[in-house]
Each structure stands twice: as C-alpha cells, then as structure tokens.
C-alpha positions as CSV (number, residue, x, y, z in Angstrom):
1,X,45.2,23.9,69.5
2,X,47.0,27.2,69.7
3,X,45.3,30.5,68.9
4,X,47.0,32.0,65.8
5,X,48.0,35.5,66.7
6,X,47.9,38.0,63.8
7,X,48.8,41.7,63.9
8,X,45.8,43.8,63.0
9,X,47.7,46.4,60.9
10,X,45.8,47.5,57.8
11,X,48.9,49.1,56.4
12,X,51.1,46.1,56.8
13,X,52.6,44.3,53.8
14,X,51.8,40.9,55.3
15,X,49.1,38.6,53.8
16,X,46.3,39.9,56.1
17,X,47.1,43.6,55.4
18,X,47.0,42.9,51.6
19,X,43.8,41.0,51.9
20,X,42.2,43.8,54.0
21,X,43.0,46.4,51.3
22,X,41.2,44.3,48.7
23,X,37.9,44.4,50.6
24,X,35.6,47.3,49.5
25,X,34.1,49.6,52.0
26,X,30.5,48.6,53.0
27,X,31.0,44.9,52.0
28,X,29.3,42.1,53.8
29,X,32.2,39.7,54.7
30,X,32.6,36.2,55.9
31,X,35.9,35.5,57.6
32,X,36.6,31.7,57.5
33,X,39.1,30.8,60.2
34,X,38.9,33.9,62.4
35,X,41.8,33.0,64.6
36,X,42.4,35.8,67.1
37,X,40.0,38.0,65.2
38,X,42.6,40.3,63.6
39,X,40.6,40.8,60.3
40,X,37.5,41.6,62.3
41,X,39.4,44.1,64.4
42,X,40.7,45.8,61.2
43,X,37.2,46.0,59.7
44,X,35.8,47.3,63.0
45,X,38.5,50.0,63.2
46,X,37.8,51.1,59.6
47,X,34.1,51.3,60.4
48,X,34.8,53.5,63.3
49,X,36.9,55.8,61.2
50,X,34.2,55.9,58.5
51,X,31.5,56.8,61.0
52,X,33.6,59.7,62.5
53,X,34.3,61.2,59.1
54,X,30.7,60.9,57.9
55,X,28.4,60.6,60.9
56,X,25.2,61.2,58.9
57,X,25.8,58.3,56.5
58,X,26.3,54.6,57.5
59,X,26.2,53.2,54.0
60,X,29.9,52.6,54.1
61,X,29.8,50.4,57.2
62,X,31.0,46.8,56.6
63,X,29.5,43.8,58.3
64,X,31.7,40.8,59.1
65,X,30.7,37.3,60.2
66,X,33.1,34.5,61.0
67,X,33.6,30.8,61.2
68,X,36.1,28.7,63.2
69,X,36.3,25.2,64.6
70,X,37.9,26.3,67.9
71,X,35.6,27.7,70.5
72,X,38.5,29.6,72.2
73,X,39.3,31.4,69.0
74,X,35.6,32.4,68.6
75,X,35.5,33.7,72.1
76,X,38.6,35.9,71.6
77,X,37.3,37.2,68.2
78,X,33.8,37.9,69.6
79,X,34.0,41.7,70.0
80,X,34.7,42.3,66.4
81,X,32.1,40.2,64.6
82,X,28.4,40.4,63.9
83,X,27.7,36.6,63.8
84,X,30.1,33.8,64.6
85,X,29.6,30.1,63.8
86,X,31.5,27.1,65.2
87,X,31.9,24.7,62.4
88,X,34.3,22.4,60.6
89,X,34.6,23.8,57.1
90,X,35.5,20.4,55.7
91,X,32.1,19.1,56.7
92,X,29.2,21.5,56.7
93,X,29.6,25.2,55.6
94,X,26.4,25.2,53.6
95,X,24.1,24.0,56.4
96,X,25.6,26.5,58.9
97,X,25.3,29.5,56.6
98,X,21.9,28.8,55.1
99,X,20.8,31.4,52.6
100,X,23.3,34.1,53.7
101,X,25.1,35.9,50.9
102,X,28.4,37.7,51.1
103,X,30.2,40.2,49.0
104,X,33.6,38.8,50.1
105,X,34.6,35.5,51.6
106,X,38.1,35.5,53.1
107,X,40.2,32.4,53.8
108,X,43.5,33.8,55.2
109,X,45.9,30.9,55.6
110,X,43.1,28.4,55.8
111,X,42.9,26.0,52.9
112,X,46.2,24.3,53.7
113,X,44.5,23.1,56.9
114,X,41.6,21.4,55.0
115,X,41.2,17.7,54.0
116,X,39.0,18.6,51.1
117,X,39.8,22.2,50.0
118,X,38.2,22.1,46.6
119,X,35.0,20.8,48.0
120,X,35.0,23.4,50.8
121,X,35.6,26.2,48.4
122,X,32.9,25.1,46.0
123,X,30.4,24.9,48.8
124,X,31.4,28.3,50.3
125,X,31.2,29.9,46.9
126,X,27.4,29.2,46.9
127,X,27.1,31.8,49.6
128,X,28.6,34.6,47.5
129,X,26.6,37.4,46.0
130,X,26.3,37.2,42.2
131,X,29.3,39.6,41.9
132,X,31.0,38.5,45.1
133,X,34.6,37.3,45.4
134,X,36.8,35.1,47.5
135,X,40.2,36.2,48.9
136,X,42.9,33.7,49.9
137,X,46.4,33.7,51.3
138,X,48.2,30.4,50.9
139,X,51.8,29.4,51.9
140,X,54.2,28.6,49.1
141,X,55.9,25.2,49.4
142,X,58.4,26.1,46.7
143,X,59.9,28.9,48.8
144,X,63.7,28.8,48.9
145,X,63.7,28.0,52.7
146,X,61.7,24.8,52.1
147,X,63.9,23.8,49.2
148,X,67.0,24.3,51.4
149,X,65.4,22.2,54.2
150,X,64.7,19.4,51.7
151,X,68.1,19.5,50.2
152,X,69.7,19.1,53.6
153,X,67.7,15.9,54.1
154,X,65.1,17.4,56.5
155,X,61.4,18.3,56.5
156,X,60.9,19.6,60.0
157,X,57.4,20.6,61.1
158,X,57.1,23.7,63.3
159,X,54.4,25.4,65.4
160,X,53.9,28.1,62.8
161,X,55.1,29.1,59.3
162,X,55.2,27.3,56.0
163,X,55.7,23.9,57.7
164,X,53.1,24.4,60.4
165,X,52.4,21.0,62.0
166,X,48.7,21.4,61.4
167,X,49.0,21.8,57.6
168,X,47.4,19.0,55.7
169,X,48.1,20.4,52.2
170,X,51.0,22.1,50.5
171,X,50.7,24.3,47.4
172,X,52.9,25.5,44.6
173,X,51.6,28.3,42.4
174,X,50.5,25.8,39.8
175,X,48.7,23.5,42.2
176,X,46.9,26.4,43.8
177,X,45.6,27.6,40.4
178,X,44.4,24.1,39.7
179,X,42.7,23.8,43.0
180,X,40.8,27.1,42.5
181,X,39.8,26.1,39.0
182,X,38.6,22.7,40.3
183,X,36.4,24.5,42.8
184,X,34.6,26.3,40.0
185,X,36.4,29.6,40.5
186,X,38.5,31.9,38.3
187,X,41.4,34.0,39.5
188,X,41.1,37.7,38.7
189,X,43.9,39.1,40.8
190,X,47.2,37.8,42.3
191,X,49.8,39.2,44.7
192,X,52.6,37.8,46.8
193,X,54.2,38.2,50.2
194,X,58.0,38.1,49.6
195,X,60.4,37.2,52.5
196,X,64.2,37.2,52.6
197,X,65.5,33.8,53.8
198,X,67.5,35.5,56.6
199,X,64.3,36.7,58.4
200,X,62.3,33.5,57.9
201,X,62.1,30.4,60.0
202,X,64.7,28.9,57.7
203,X,67.4,31.5,58.4
204,X,69.9,28.9,59.6
205,X,70.2,27.4,56.1
206,X,72.9,28.5,53.6
207,X,71.2,29.0,50.3
208,X,74.3,30.0,48.3
209,X,75.1,26.4,47.3
210,X,71.7,26.1,45.7
211,X,71.1,29.4,44.1
212,X,73.2,28.7,41.0
213,X,71.2,25.7,40.1
214,X,69.5,26.3,36.8
215,X,66.2,24.7,37.8
216,X,65.9,27.1,40.8
217,X,66.6,30.2,38.8
218,X,63.6,29.3,36.6
219,X,61.2,29.4,39.6
220,X,59.6,32.9,39.7
221,X,58.3,32.3,43.2
222,X,61.6,31.3,44.8
223,X,61.3,34.1,47.4
224,X,57.5,34.1,47.6
225,X,56.5,33.2,51.1
226,X,52.7,33.4,50.5
227,X,50.4,33.8,47.6
228,X,47.5,36.2,47.7
229,X,44.6,35.4,45.3
230,X,41.3,36.9,44.5
231,X,38.8,34.7,42.7
232,X,35.2,34.8,41.5
233,X,32.8,32.1,40.3
234,X,33.5,30.9,36.9
235,X,29.9,29.7,36.3
C-alpha cells in the first residue's frame, strides 16, 4: 500500500485544513487513518505556537492519538502522536481503544475505504466524550469529472483522487447523510471543497456538452470535490 502524502498546512482550503480549523484548542483527538501524519504535524505545530505565546499555561495543549492499518504509515507519523494503534477499523476499534474518550474523532478521507462504514462509525462514536464530535471528509461521486468519465463510457480507477483504486464505497451528499444517520449520528455542520474540472484528475474531459443538461444543473454539488461534515451523537 502507498503512503498517502498530505500537506500539513493549517491555512489551506483543502479538506485537512478545513477539518483542522474545526478542532478546538486543547482537545483530545483521535485521528483515524493517520497516513503520513499530516494532521498530527499540524496539531503539534499549533501546540508549539501555543506554548511559546503562553509558557505558563499548558491548558491549551491538544493531545492526539492515531489509528492506521499500515505499519509504515504509523512509523512515519510516530513523531507527532501521543499513542498510535495498528488496527483494522472495520474489525475492532472498540477493543483497541478500550475506555478512552475523545473530544474529536477525525476520519479524513477514510470511510470510503471501509467495508462496513456505518458499523465502524457507530463503534467509534462510543469513544466520544458526552459533548464530543466526529469530523469527516468524504469524496463526492457526483462531481462533474466523474459524470464526464461515466458519460464517455469509462470508469477508470487511479492511484489517488475520487476514483482511488482502494475505495470500496462511493458517496453522494444524500447517501452520506443517510450513512451518518444510520450510524446514530446527527450532522451539525457542513462544508465543501470545490475544484474546477481543469485542475482535477479529470481535466482531459470536455464538460461543455453536458453542462446544459437540465438534470446536471439541478445538482448543487456538481463542482464539489469533497464533503466536510461535523456530526455528534443523536442519542
């Protein structure tokens, strides 16, 4: 498996940057699917800035743990995390985490890789604090580029992107909402990452012949590359 490289830029308008800015200072965080450790690096950098500005008070220091299936990813992410666990989220998150409780559980581009995402989310939510939240970024299968690819008679998997060859699930906005509700969660905040077709992996497609279709014009997420969702327990 390849290690997914992410840019650790807290000011970026990509999915990880937007998720990072939804995490309160001083939170206890679980990063599910750590990859190269970009979120941990961002949290670590913020902690360092916080300690420099207020050396007498560590109450604003965040703590981040992580889970990943790939040992190489865990080794690369090691410098930025408190505790790391090697585990298959489809199988046993509850037994790995025990009684740990988190203010924020992050799944950045993770649930599309799971066989049983609703079950995994439901189990992970048991490790939330009473007022805790989960943050997701999820690729949008109704993005214009995917529609162009299908209309051309193709559905070509790639090493990365919306049609990543390791994706097991594909989500529209509606199916994502249904999944989160099925997991016993309620959405309290939404955002998107928009991407022009010409800078996406689908840039070779000519969308002009499809854009005048009435059905496409009714899709509010035609240029949405990823969904950003914040959810809390609905119990």
